[in-house]
C-alpha positions in Angstrom: 19.5 57.8 -90.8 20.0 55.8 -87.6 21.8 56.3 -84.3 22.0 54.2 -81.2 19.4 51.8 -82.6 16.7 54.5 -83.1 15.5 56.0 -86.3 16.3 59.7 -86.7 13.7 62.0 -88.2 14.3 65.5 -89.7 12.1 68.4 -91.0 14.5 69.2 -93.8 17.6 67.7 -95.5 20.3 70.0 -96.9 22.7 68.6 -99.5 26.1 70.2 -99.5 27.8 72.6 -97.0 29.0 75.4 -99.2 27.6 78.9 -99.1 24.1 77.9 -100.3 23.8 74.8 -98.1 25.4 76.3 -95.0 23.2 79.4 -95.1 20.0 77.3 -95.6 21.0 75.0 -92.7 21.8 77.9 -90.5 18.6 79.9 -91.1 16.3 76.8 -90.7 18.1 75.7 -87.6 17.7 79.1 -86.0 14.0 79.0 -86.9 13.6 75.8 -84.9 13.6 73.4 -87.9 15.3 70.1 -87.4 17.9 69.9 -90.2 20.1 67.1 -91.5 23.1 68.4 -93.5 24.7 65.9 -95.8 28.3 66.5 -97.1 30.4 64.2 -99.2 33.7 65.5 -97.9 35.3 65.4 -94.5 36.2 68.1 -91.9 39.4 69.9 -92.9 41.6 71.4 -90.2 44.1 74.1 -91.0 47.1 71.7 -90.7 45.4 69.3 -93.2 45.5 71.7 -96.2 48.3 71.3 -98.8 51.1 73.8 -98.7 53.3 72.6 -101.6 53.0 71.2 -105.1 53.3 67.6 -104.0 50.6 67.9 -101.4 48.3 69.7 -103.8 48.5 66.8 -106.2 47.6 64.3 -103.5 44.6 66.5 -102.6 43.4 66.6 -106.2 40.9 64.4 -108.1 40.1 64.5 -111.8 37.1 62.9 -113.5 36.4 62.7 -117.2 32.9 61.3 -117.9 33.5 61.0 -121.7 36.6 58.8 -121.5 35.7 57.2 -118.1 39.0 58.4 -116.8 39.5 59.1 -113.1 42.4 59.6 -110.8 42.7 60.8 -107.2 41.0 60.0 -103.9 37.2 60.1 -103.7 37.5 62.5 -100.7 40.2 64.7 -102.3 39.8 68.4 -101.4 39.9 69.8 -104.9 37.8 67.9 -107.5 37.6 68.7 -111.2 34.8 67.1 -113.3 34.9 67.2 -117.1 32.1 66.3 -119.4 31.9 67.3 -123.1 32.8 71.0 -123.2 32.1 71.7 -119.6 34.5 71.7 -116.7 33.5 72.1 -113.0 35.9 72.6 -110.2 34.5 71.9 -106.7 35.7 71.5 -103.1 35.0 68.3 -101.2 34.8 69.1 -97.5 32.8 70.6 -94.7 32.5 74.2 -95.9 32.3 73.4 -99.6 33.7 76.0 -102.0 34.4 78.4 -99.2 37.4 76.3 -98.4 39.2 76.9 -101.7 38.1 80.2 -103.0 39.8 83.6 -102.6 37.0 84.9 -100.3 36.4 88.0 -102.4 33.3 89.9 -101.3 31.8 92.8 -103.3 28.3 94.2 -103.5 26.0 92.8 -106.2 26.6 94.8 -109.5 23.7 97.0 -110.5 23.3 95.1 -113.8 22.7 91.9 -111.9 20.1 93.4 -109.7 18.2 94.8 -112.7 17.5 91.3 -114.0 13.7 90.8 -114.1 14.0 87.2 -113.0 14.6 88.3 -109.4 11.5 88.4 -107.2 10.6 92.1 -106.7 10.5 91.5 -102.9 14.2 90.7 -102.9 15.2 94.2 -103.8 13.6 95.5 -100.6 16.0 93.6 -98.4 19.0 93.2 -100.7 21.3 95.6 -98.8 20.2 94.2 -95.5 21.0 90.6 -96.5 24.3 91.5 -98.0 25.3 93.3 -94.8 24.2 90.2 -92.8 26.4 87.9 -94.9 29.3 90.3 -94.7 29.0 90.4 -90.9 28.7 86.6 -90.6 31.7 86.0 -92.9 33.7 88.9 -91.2 34.6 90.6 -94.5 37.6 92.8 -94.0 39.5 95.3 -96.2 42.7 94.0 -97.7 45.8 95.7 -96.2 47.6 97.6 -98.9 50.9 96.2 -97.8 49.9 92.7 -99.1 51.9 92.0 -102.4 48.8 90.5 -104.1 46.4 93.2 -103.0 47.0 95.4 -106.1 46.5 92.5 -108.5 43.2 91.6 -106.8 42.0 95.1 -106.9 42.9 95.5 -110.6 41.0 92.4 -111.5 37.9 93.4 -109.6 37.7 96.9 -110.9 38.1 95.7 -114.5 35.6 92.9 -114.2 32.9 94.1 -111.8 30.7 97.1 -112.5 30.7 99.9 -110.0 33.6 98.3 -108.0 36.3 100.4 -106.6 39.5 99.4 -104.8 38.0 100.5 -101.5 35.0 98.3 -101.8 36.9 95.0 -102.1 36.8 92.9 -99.0 37.8 89.4 -98.2 36.2 86.9 -95.8 39.7 86.5 -94.2 40.9 87.7 -90.8 43.7 90.4 -91.2 43.7 91.4 -87.5 47.3 90.9 -86.2 46.4 90.7 -82.6 44.8 87.9 -80.6 42.7 85.3 -82.5 39.2 86.7 -82.9 35.6 85.8 -83.5 32.8 87.7 -84.9 31.0 89.4 -82.1 27.7 89.4 -84.0 27.9 85.8 -85.2 26.4 83.2 -82.9 28.6 80.1 -82.6 31.4 81.5 -84.7 34.8 79.8 -84.2 38.1 81.5 -83.6 40.4 82.4 -86.5 44.0 83.5 -86.6 45.6 86.3 -88.6 46.4 86.0 -92.3 50.0 85.6 -93.1 49.8 86.5 -96.8 51.0 83.0 -97.8 48.9 83.0 -101.0 47.4 79.5 -100.3 43.8 80.7 -100.2 42.9 78.6 -103.3 44.2 75.4 -101.7 42.8 75.9 -98.2 44.1 78.2 -95.5 46.9 76.5 -93.5 46.8 79.2 -90.9 43.2 79.2 -89.9 42.6 82.7 -91.1 39.8 82.2 -93.7 36.3 82.6 -92.5 34.9 79.5 -94.4 31.3 78.5 -93.7 32.3 75.7 -91.3 33.5 78.4 -88.9 30.4 80.6 -88.9 27.1 79.5 -90.6 27.6 75.8 -89.9 28.9 76.4 -86.3 25.8 78.6 -85.7 23.5 76.0 -87.1 25.0 73.3 -84.8 24.7 75.6 -81.8 21.1 76.5 -82.7 20.2 72.8 -82.7 21.1 72.6 -79.0 19.3 75.7 -77.8 
């Protein structure tokens, strides 16, 4: 990469800015490693996200490798790739999948942790790492008055082992007072309060979702200048 006529050098290059890429970029930056983060999509502000059916269609891209069929802008927020019997839906933007998921956060099921493929050392710090991610993403309990809360709790308790309604949290800000930041998250940006609009899966138009561009990536950028 080049800037101002001079070549730029990096110790590490991270591809993608979703949960995996943002965490890797943040941890390496905080460790003093010079990181270059590459993301196909653009920065999405709250007011940019679609809020109706027409706008959602304009923010959608479909690619079918078998038939060579493609429609939608290359930088569309929601991108669906189909090849043979596989379909992948991804987000294109700074923050990756965290921009268009429901933000559901639950502890790792016991059956998943029992998998012998995990390094044994990971089990020693599993709870600590989960707590760290929960703090950074500001996971909060879902207010019972939200209409969709009961549905989300039912799905989670049916599909996730050892999950109770009280253990379900979302990386969304439900505090109704002043815009807040995570007091334990270096560089975290302000978020507003959730309005229960139900647009989580098309990007939060009210700046209430704690997507990775507001915490991990913000912290990574701040660490670069320290």
